[in-house]
N, C-alpha and C positions, 0 to 999 in steps of 0.2 A: 819199410818193414819188412825187415827178415824172417824165416821162420825155422825151426827145425823140424824134424820129423815127429818126435814124439810129443812136442807140444800142438802140432797141424793132429794128430789123429788123436790127441785125447780130446779135442774140441770138437771133432766129426763125431766122436763116441758119446760125449756128453750129453751135446744138443740132439744127438738124432737115435741113439740107440734106444729108446721107447717108441719112435716111429716105425712105419712099415717103411725102411729107407731103400734107396738105391743110391749110394755114392760113391763114384770111381771116377778116377783121372787115367785119360789114357795117350797116349802119343798125338800130337799135331800132324798126319801125315800127307791131307790132300789143299791144296788151296780153298776147294768147298768143304768146311770144316764139319758140317752138318754129315759128309760122307763119315766123320770121325764120330759123329755122335752114334750113327748106325755102329759102329764097330761095337763101342762102350756099349751099346744096348745088349747087342748080341753076344755081349761076355768076349770078347774075340781077340781084344789085346790085353797086357800087362799093365800097371802104372811105372812108367817111366820110370820112376825113381826108386818103386819097390815098397812104398807109403801104401799102408792098410786100410781099405775104404768100410763102408757096410752094406750088405747084401743080404737083405732078409729075404727074398725070394726063395735062397739057396734051402731053405727049411721046408719048401713045399714040393712037392712028388714029380709038379707040373715042369719043374725046372731044370729035372732031368732028363724029358723029353723034350723042352721046347726051349733052345738056349736063348731065348729073348723075352723069357715070361718074366713076368707078367706084361711087359709090353708087348705090343702087337707090331709083325712086318709091317712098314710102312716104306714109300718109296720116299729118296730125299725132297723132292717137291711137297711131299703132304708136310713132312715134318718141316720145313723153309719156310711155309706159308704160315704157319700156326707159331712161330716163333717170334716174338719183337724185341728188341734191344732195350733195356734199361741202363741208367747208370749204378754207379757204385754203390752209394747209400742205396738205391731201390734194393740190389743185390744183396747187400748186407741186410737191410729187413724180411726180405724175402728167407735166406735162411732162418732167421729167427721163426717165418711162419711155416716154415718146414718141419717144426718139430714135434708134428703132431697132425691129428686130420681139420680140415678147415682154411687151412694158410691164414690163420691171425694170431694176435697178441694174447688173444686168451689162452693160448698155448703154453705162453708162460709164465703162468702160476703155478705149474708144477714143479719150477725147478726151483730151489732155496737161492739163488743167485737174486741180486738186482738184473733191471734190464739191462743197464749199463756193462754188468759183468758179464751178462750174454752177446752185448753186442761187441763186445770185448773178442770174445770166442768166436763170433761172424769173422772179424777184422783176420782174427787169426788166419782160419781158414782161408780168406778170401788172398791172406798175403801171401802162401804161396804159389801165386799165378801173376803177382809183382802188380807194377802201377798201369802196365799198357793191358793189362785185360778188358775185353769187351763181355758183357752179359746180357744172355737173353733166357725168355720166359715165355712159358704156356698162359700165364698168368695174367689179366686185365681187371686189375682193381683201379678204384676211382682215386684221383689223384688232382692236384692244384698244379702239377709238373709235369711236363709231357717226360716220357721216357724214365718215368719213377714207377714204381708199387707203392702202395700204401697198406701196409698190413694193418694198421690202427684202425681202417674203414670197418663199417657194420661189414656181415657177410653179405654186401653187394658186389661179389666179383664173377668173372666168367674166366674161362680159361678150356683150350682143346686139349683132350684127353689122347694121351699116346699107347695107352693100355688098355688092357681088357675091363678094368674096374669103374668102378661108377665117378669117383674121381681121382686125378693123378696130376702133379703141380710138380713143377719146378724149376729149376736154373741150371744154366749152361755157363758154362766159363771157358774162353777162348784166347790163347794166347798164339805164339809164334810157334811155341814144341809142344803142346799140351792143351786136352780137350778135356775139362770137368765137368760132370752131371752130379746134379743133387737132386734126388727125386724124393716123392711121397707120394703113397698110394691111401685110399682110401675106399671101403666097400660098403654100403648103405644099404 
């Protein structure tokens, strides 16, 4: 499945504009893609295709002083230890969990579309990165399958935060040419 810029941007906007998102894609310039994630977190690289993501932090004065806000600058080893690979189905579900606080399907109640229609939007987002993409997250939720994330499970999940907020969770998509980052933040 290939995707056009307009449909990709529309899916990103629709799913995440009511959250506190950081959704961006940058070029893959390093063999160790975690270095590319650090560049994304610092807003140091543009989207290689010129496609628009979402960055709610730009509305906060702190973002003018600290380019990584709300992320805390960490060395690559710190981030790498806190990320684990998941499969494409887990990545699709995780995108739906990132639509609001809590990283769960409960978030989907606010949408008028069916869960299947929302999953199609998640598939549209992932289509940009192609079939060979790999997926990583800082979220661990119970699942019967190794390498996936089950957002339908009750609130029993853990994560390794990358920011100054009480909760942050996300998805990193890695290809040979691009690194995408879809993140949400909550502060209780």
